[in-house]
Gaussian input, Z-matrix of N, CA and C with variables (Angstrom, degrees):
# hf/3-21g

backbone

0 1
 N
 C     1     B1
 C     2     B2     1     A1
 N     3     B3     2     A2     1     D1
 C     4     B4     3     A3     2     D2
 C     5     B5     4     A4     3     D3
 N     6     B6     5     A5     4     D4
 C     7     B7     6     A6     5     D5
 C     8     B8     7     A7     6     D6
 N     9     B9     8     A8     7     D7
 C    10    B10     9     A9     8     D8
 C    11    B11    10    A10     9     D9
 N    12    B12    11    A11    10    D10
 C    13    B13    12    A12    11    D11
 C    14    B14    13    A13    12    D12
 N    15    B15    14    A14    13    D13
 C    16    B16    15    A15    14    D14
 C    17    B17    16    A16    15    D15
 N    18    B18    17    A17    16    D16
 C    19    B19    18    A18    17    D17
 C    20    B20    19    A19    18    D18
 N    21    B21    20    A20    19    D19
 C    22    B22    21    A21    20    D20
 C    23    B23    22    A22    21    D21
 N    24    B24    23    A23    22    D22
 C    25    B25    24    A24    23    D23
 C    26    B26    25    A25    24    D24
 N    27    B27    26    A26    25    D25
 C    28    B28    27    A27    26    D26
 C    29    B29    28    A28    27    D27
 N    30    B30    29    A29    28    D28
 C    31    B31    30    A30    29    D29
 C    32    B32    31    A31    30    D30
 N    33    B33    32    A32    31    D31
 C    34    B34    33    A33    32    D32
 C    35    B35    34    A34    33    D33
 N    36    B36    35    A35    34    D34
 C    37    B37    36    A36    35    D35
 C    38    B38    37    A37    36    D36
 N    39    B39    38    A38    37    D37
 C    40    B40    39    A39    38    D38
 C    41    B41    40    A40    39    D39
 N    42    B42    41    A41    40    D40
 C    43    B43    42    A42    41    D41
 C    44    B44    43    A43    42    D42
 N    45    B45    44    A44    43    D43
 C    46    B46    45    A45    44    D44
 C    47    B47    46    A46    45    D45
 N    48    B48    47    A47    46    D46
 C    49    B49    48    A48    47    D47
 C    50    B50    49    A49    48    D48
 N    51    B51    50    A50    49    D49
 C    52    B52    51    A51    50    D50
 C    53    B53    52    A52    51    D51
 N    54    B54    53    A53    52    D52
 C    55    B55    54    A54    53    D53
 C    56    B56    55    A55    54    D54
 N    57    B57    56    A56    55    D55
 C    58    B58    57    A57    56    D56
 C    59    B59    58    A58    57    D57
 N    60    B60    59    A59    58    D58
 C    61    B61    60    A60    59    D59
 C    62    B62    61    A61    60    D60
 N    63    B63    62    A62    61    D61
 C    64    B64    63    A63    62    D62
 C    65    B65    64    A64    63    D63
 N    66    B66    65    A65    64    D64
 C    67    B67    66    A66    65    D65
 C    68    B68    67    A67    66    D66
 N    69    B69    68    A68    67    D67
 C    70    B70    69    A69    68    D68
 C    71    B71    70    A70    69    D69
 N    72    B72    71    A71    70    D70
 C    73    B73    72    A72    71    D71
 C    74    B74    73    A73    72    D72
 N    75    B75    74    A74    73    D73
 C    76    B76    75    A75    74    D74
 C    77    B77    76    A76    75    D75
 N    78    B78    77    A77    76    D76
 C    79    B79    78    A78    77    D77
 C    80    B80    79    A79    78    D78
 N    81    B81    80    A80    79    D79
 C    82    B82    81    A81    80    D80
 C    83    B83    82    A82    81    D81
 N    84    B84    83    A83    82    D82
 C    85    B85    84    A84    83    D83
 C    86    B86    85    A85    84    D84
 N    87    B87    86    A86    85    D85
 C    88    B88    87    A87    86    D86
 C    89    B89    88    A88    87    D87
 N    90    B90    89    A89    88    D88
 C    91    B91    90    A90    89    D89
 C    92    B92    91    A91    90    D90
 N    93    B93    92    A92    91    D91
 C    94    B94    93    A93    92    D92
 C    95    B95    94    A94    93    D93
 N    96    B96    95    A95    94    D94
 C    97    B97    96    A96    95    D95
 C    98    B98    97    A97    96    D96
 N    99    B99    98    A98    97    D97
 C   100   B100    99    A99    98    D98
 C   101   B101   100   A100    99    D99
 N   102   B102   101   A101   100   D100
 C   103   B103   102   A102   101   D101
 C   104   B104   103   A103   102   D102
 N   105   B105   104   A104   103   D103
 C   106   B106   105   A105   104   D104
 C   107   B107   106   A106   105   D105
 N   108   B108   107   A107   106   D106
 C   109   B109   108   A108   107   D107
 C   110   B110   109   A109   108   D108
 N   111   B111   110   A110   109   D109
 C   112   B112   111   A111   110   D110
 C   113   B113   112   A112   111   D111
 N   114   B114   113   A113   112   D112
 C   115   B115   114   A114   113   D113
 C   116   B116   115   A115   114   D114
 N   117   B117   116   A116   115   D115
 C   118   B118   117   A117   116   D116
 C   119   B119   118   A118   117   D117
 N   120   B120   119   A119   118   D118
 C   121   B121   120   A120   119   D119
 C   122   B122   121   A121   120   D120
 N   123   B123   122   A122   121   D121
 C   124   B124   123   A123   122   D122
 C   125   B125   124   A124   123   D123
 N   126   B126   125   A125   124   D124
 C   127   B127   126   A126   125   D125
 C   128   B128   127   A127   126   D126
 N   129   B129   128   A128   127   D127
 C   130   B130   129   A129   128   D128
 C   131   B131   130   A130   129   D129
 N   132   B132   131   A131   130   D130
 C   133   B133   132   A132   131   D131
 C   134   B134   133   A133   132   D132
 N   135   B135   134   A134   133   D133
 C   136   B136   135   A135   134   D134
 C   137   B137   136   A136   135   D135
 N   138   B138   137   A137   136   D136
 C   139   B139   138   A138   137   D137
 C   140   B140   139   A139   138   D138
 N   141   B141   140   A140   139   D139
 C   142   B142   141   A141   140   D140
 C   143   B143   142   A142   141   D141
 N   144   B144   143   A143   142   D142
 C   145   B145   144   A144   143   D143
 C   146   B146   145   A145   144   D144
 N   147   B147   146   A146   145   D145
 C   148   B148   147   A147   146   D146
 C   149   B149   148   A148   147   D147
 N   150   B150   149   A149   148   D148
 C   151   B151   150   A150   149   D149
 C   152   B152   151   A151   150   D150
 N   153   B153   152   A152   151   D151
 C   154   B154   153   A153   152   D152
 C   155   B155   154   A154   153   D153
 N   156   B156   155   A155   154   D154
 C   157   B157   156   A156   155   D155
 C   158   B158   157   A157   156   D156
 N   159   B159   158   A158   157   D157
 C   160   B160   159   A159   158   D158
 C   161   B161   160   A160   159   D159
 N   162   B162   161   A161   160   D160
 C   163   B163   162   A162   161   D161
 C   164   B164   163   A163   162   D162
 N   165   B165   164   A164   163   D163
 C   166   B166   165   A165   164   D164
 C   167   B167   166   A166   165   D165
 N   168   B168   167   A167   166   D166
 C   169   B169   168   A168   167   D167
 C   170   B170   169   A169   168   D168
 N   171   B171   170   A170   169   D169
 C   172   B172   171   A171   170   D170
 C   173   B173   172   A172   171   D171
 N   174   B174   173   A173   172   D172
 C   175   B175   174   A174   173   D173
 C   176   B176   175   A175   174   D174
 N   177   B177   176   A176   175   D175
 C   178   B178   177   A177   176   D176
 C   179   B179   178   A178   177   D177
 N   180   B180   179   A179   178   D178
 C   181   B181   180   A180   179   D179
 C   182   B182   181   A181   180   D180
 N   183   B183   182   A182   181   D181
 C   184   B184   183   A183   182   D182
 C   185   B185   184   A184   183   D183
 N   186   B186   185   A185   184   D184
 C   187   B187   186   A186   185   D185
 C   188   B188   187   A187   186   D186

   B1=1.4525
   B2=1.5355
   B3=1.3422
   B4=1.4595
   B5=1.5263
   B6=1.3097
   B7=1.4687
   B8=1.5276
   B9=1.3442
   B10=1.4665
   B11=1.5277
   B12=1.3238
   B13=1.4643
   B14=1.5312
   B15=1.3231
   B16=1.4665
   B17=1.5223
   B18=1.3218
   B19=1.4614
   B20=1.5239
   B21=1.3154
   B22=1.4647
   B23=1.5327
   B24=1.3214
   B25=1.4703
   B26=1.5300
   B27=1.3265
   B28=1.4673
   B29=1.5227
   B30=1.3281
   B31=1.4665
   B32=1.5251
   B33=1.3215
   B34=1.4701
   B35=1.5241
   B36=1.3267
   B37=1.4671
   B38=1.5268
   B39=1.3280
   B40=1.4582
   B41=1.5104
   B42=1.3422
   B43=1.4637
   B44=1.5238
   B45=1.3354
   B46=1.4616
   B47=1.5201
   B48=1.3244
   B49=1.4613
   B50=1.5317
   B51=1.3365
   B52=1.4651
   B53=1.5312
   B54=1.3266
   B55=1.4698
   B56=1.5310
   B57=1.3258
   B58=1.4701
   B59=1.5275
   B60=1.3283
   B61=1.4638
   B62=1.5255
   B63=1.3267
   B64=1.4609
   B65=1.5333
   B66=1.3225
   B67=1.4610
   B68=1.5180
   B69=1.3278
   B70=1.4647
   B71=1.5258
   B72=1.3347
   B73=1.4644
   B74=1.5273
   B75=1.3306
   B76=1.4685
   B77=1.5206
   B78=1.3293
   B79=1.4666
   B80=1.5255
   B81=1.3441
   B82=1.4660
   B83=1.5298
   B84=1.3319
   B85=1.4580
   B86=1.5137
   B87=1.3304
   B88=1.4604
   B89=1.5182
   B90=1.3245
   B91=1.4608
   B92=1.5241
   B93=1.3234
   B94=1.4534
   B95=1.5231
   B96=1.3205
   B97=1.4633
   B98=1.5225
   B99=1.3081
   B100=1.4638
   B101=1.5302
   B102=1.3274
   B103=1.4679
   B104=1.5308
   B105=1.3295
   B106=1.4688
   B107=1.5241
   B108=1.3255
   B109=1.4565
   B110=1.5241
   B111=1.3212
   B112=1.4658
   B113=1.5207
   B114=1.3159
   B115=1.4615
   B116=1.5291
   B117=1.3250
   B118=1.4652
   B119=1.5326
   B120=1.3228
   B121=1.4688
   B122=1.5235
   B123=1.3244
   B124=1.4642
   B125=1.5249
   B126=1.3329
   B127=1.4681
   B128=1.5233
   B129=1.3348
   B130=1.4617
   B131=1.5255
   B132=1.3327
   B133=1.4675
   B134=1.5266
   B135=1.3292
   B136=1.4606
   B137=1.5164
   B138=1.3225
   B139=1.4639
   B140=1.5274
   B141=1.3329
   B142=1.4600
   B143=1.5164
   B144=1.3321
   B145=1.4635
   B146=1.5224
   B147=1.3337
   B148=1.4673
   B149=1.5211
   B150=1.3196
   B151=1.4661
   B152=1.5178
   B153=1.3396
   B154=1.4613
   B155=1.5192
   B156=1.3206
   B157=1.4549
   B158=1.5250
   B159=1.3386
   B160=1.4726
   B161=1.5289
   B162=1.3278
   B163=1.4696
   B164=1.5339
   B165=1.3435
   B166=1.4720
   B167=1.5218
   B168=1.3281
   B169=1.4564
   B170=1.5240
   B171=1.3182
   B172=1.4602
   B173=1.5194
   B174=1.3394
   B175=1.4626
   B176=1.5195
   B177=1.3280
   B178=1.4598
   B179=1.5250
   B180=1.3215
   B181=1.4633
   B182=1.5246
   B183=1.3225
   B184=1.4738
   B185=1.5322
   B186=1.3188
   B187=1.4744
   B188=1.4935
   A1=107.83
   A2=116.44
   A3=118.03
   A4=110.98
   A5=114.89
   A6=120.52
   A7=112.15
   A8=118.18
   A9=119.69
   A10=111.42
   A11=116.47
   A12=120.21
   A13=110.09
   A14=115.91
   A15=120.42
   A16=111.18
   A17=116.21
   A18=120.88
   A19=110.56
   A20=117.11
   A21=120.40
   A22=110.99
   A23=116.92
   A24=120.25
   A25=110.98
   A26=116.98
   A27=120.85
   A28=109.94
   A29=116.81
   A30=120.58
   A31=111.52
   A32=117.28
   A33=120.76
   A34=111.97
   A35=116.87
   A36=120.03
   A37=113.41
   A38=118.02
   A39=119.98
   A40=112.52
   A41=114.84
   A42=121.40
   A43=110.33
   A44=115.18
   A45=120.74
   A46=109.93
   A47=116.07
   A48=120.99
   A49=107.78
   A50=116.67
   A51=118.38
   A52=113.28
   A53=117.84
   A54=118.83
   A55=111.46
   A56=117.88
   A57=120.45
   A58=110.16
   A59=115.90
   A60=120.71
   A61=109.82
   A62=116.58
   A63=121.03
   A64=110.09
   A65=116.95
   A66=121.03
   A67=112.46
   A68=116.78
   A69=120.52
   A70=111.09
   A71=116.88
   A72=120.10
   A73=111.02
   A74=116.48
   A75=120.12
   A76=111.06
   A77=117.23
   A78=121.01
   A79=111.26
   A80=115.99
   A81=121.22
   A82=111.81
   A83=116.70
   A84=120.67
   A85=115.76
   A86=118.21
   A87=121.54
   A88=110.16
   A89=116.26
   A90=121.21
   A91=107.70
   A92=116.77
   A93=122.27
   A94=107.06
   A95=115.89
   A96=119.19
   A97=109.18
   A98=115.73
   A99=120.70
   A100=110.31
   A101=116.80
   A102=121.05
   A103=111.29
   A104=117.35
   A105=120.88
   A106=111.01
   A107=116.53
   A108=120.64
   A109=110.55
   A110=117.22
   A111=121.07
   A112=110.56
   A113=117.37
   A114=121.45
   A115=110.52
   A116=116.84
   A117=121.38
   A118=110.81
   A119=117.05
   A120=120.40
   A121=110.85
   A122=117.27
   A123=120.40
   A124=111.43
   A125=117.78
   A126=120.96
   A127=110.07
   A128=116.85
   A129=120.63
   A130=110.83
   A131=116.96
   A132=121.22
   A133=109.13
   A134=116.75
   A135=121.42
   A136=113.12
   A137=116.81
   A138=121.87
   A139=112.68
   A140=117.18
   A141=120.89
   A142=113.99
   A143=117.18
   A144=121.50
   A145=110.84
   A146=116.07
   A147=121.66
   A148=109.43
   A149=115.39
   A150=122.29
   A151=108.94
   A152=115.25
   A153=120.57
   A154=107.15
   A155=116.28
   A156=122.03
   A157=110.67
   A158=117.99
   A159=121.39
   A160=114.38
   A161=117.21
   A162=120.12
   A163=111.93
   A164=116.42
   A165=123.73
   A166=113.53
   A167=116.69
   A168=121.11
   A169=108.31
   A170=114.95
   A171=121.36
   A172=109.48
   A173=115.77
   A174=122.94
   A175=107.70
   A176=115.84
   A177=120.76
   A178=108.50
   A179=115.66
   A180=120.42
   A181=107.86
   A182=117.60
   A183=118.82
   A184=110.07
   A185=116.14
   A186=120.98
   A187=110.65
   D1=140.07
   D2=178.62
   D3=-103.77
   D4=166.24
   D5=-173.84
   D6=-65.20
   D7=-35.15
   D8=-179.86
   D9=-65.61
   D10=-40.16
   D11=177.64
   D12=-63.55
   D13=-46.35
   D14=179.57
   D15=-61.97
   D16=-42.27
   D17=179.33
   D18=-62.35
   D19=-43.59
   D20=179.37
   D21=-62.59
   D22=-41.87
   D23=178.85
   D24=-63.63
   D25=-39.05
   D26=177.42
   D27=-63.04
   D28=-45.21
   D29=-179.16
   D30=-66.04
   D31=-33.22
   D32=177.13
   D33=-68.58
   D34=-24.98
   D35=-174.90
   D36=-79.65
   D37=-8.96
   D38=178.43
   D39=144.47
   D40=-171.81
   D41=-177.88
   D42=-81.91
   D43=130.28
   D44=179.79
   D45=-140.59
   D46=146.80
   D47=172.07
   D48=-79.91
   D49=160.81
   D50=177.05
   D51=-56.12
   D52=-38.69
   D53=-179.66
   D54=-68.64
   D55=-34.81
   D56=175.19
   D57=-65.35
   D58=-42.63
   D59=179.09
   D60=-62.73
   D61=-42.61
   D62=178.80
   D63=-58.29
   D64=-44.87
   D65=179.02
   D66=-62.82
   D67=-42.35
   D68=179.19
   D69=-65.44
   D70=-38.57
   D71=177.03
   D72=-66.53
   D73=-39.18
   D74=178.50
   D75=-63.30
   D76=-36.63
   D77=176.89
   D78=-61.17
   D79=-27.06
   D80=-179.85
   D81=-93.39
   D82=5.18
   D83=175.64
   D84=94.87
   D85=6.55
   D86=179.64
   D87=-96.25
   D88=140.12
   D89=176.52
   D90=-117.40
   D91=123.62
   D92=177.56
   D93=-149.41
   D94=139.04
   D95=179.38
   D96=-71.18
   D97=153.80
   D98=179.21
   D99=-61.88
   D100=-37.53
   D101=179.05
   D102=-62.86
   D103=-46.93
   D104=179.34
   D105=-65.81
   D106=-40.72
   D107=-179.54
   D108=-63.38
   D109=-46.07
   D110=179.86
   D111=-62.27
   D112=-41.48
   D113=177.12
   D114=-61.50
   D115=-44.28
   D116=179.34
   D117=-64.23
   D118=-42.03
   D119=178.16
   D120=-61.67
   D121=-42.20
   D122=178.93
   D123=-65.14
   D124=-35.33
   D125=174.93
   D126=-65.29
   D127=-40.08
   D128=177.93
   D129=-62.20
   D130=-36.94
   D131=176.26
   D132=-63.66
   D133=-45.92
   D134=179.59
   D135=-60.93
   D136=-32.40
   D137=179.24
   D138=-85.03
   D139=-4.51
   D140=179.75
   D141=80.89
   D142=16.08
   D143=-179.33
   D144=-88.80
   D145=-31.55
   D146=-177.46
   D147=-130.50
   D148=163.63
   D149=175.90
   D150=-118.80
   D151=141.86
   D152=173.65
   D153=-110.11
   D154=132.60
   D155=-176.15
   D156=-103.38
   D157=161.04
   D158=-177.82
   D159=-56.92
   D160=-24.03
   D161=179.44
   D162=-89.23
   D163=17.71
   D164=178.84
   D165=63.07
   D166=29.56
   D167=172.52
   D168=-103.95
   D169=161.68
   D170=-178.95
   D171=-125.15
   D172=148.63
   D173=173.23
   D174=-141.54
   D175=166.27
   D176=173.51
   D177=-75.27
   D178=149.25
   D179=172.94
   D180=-71.78
   D181=138.86
   D182=175.82
   D183=-65.58
   D184=147.44
   D185=-178.55
   D186=-77.54

């Protein structure tokens, strides 16, 4: 399993902060800095793959 697939599944499961997402990824054996993860999440928002909410949580965009 790759990190992008795991990240997408986490985002599909509900609203999470970057630090919560980082913890869930670490539980699956992935190591990523909070700075890199937040940058990647913001890129996903820009590409229309993820949504960022006013409370600084992220979710997957509905299909």
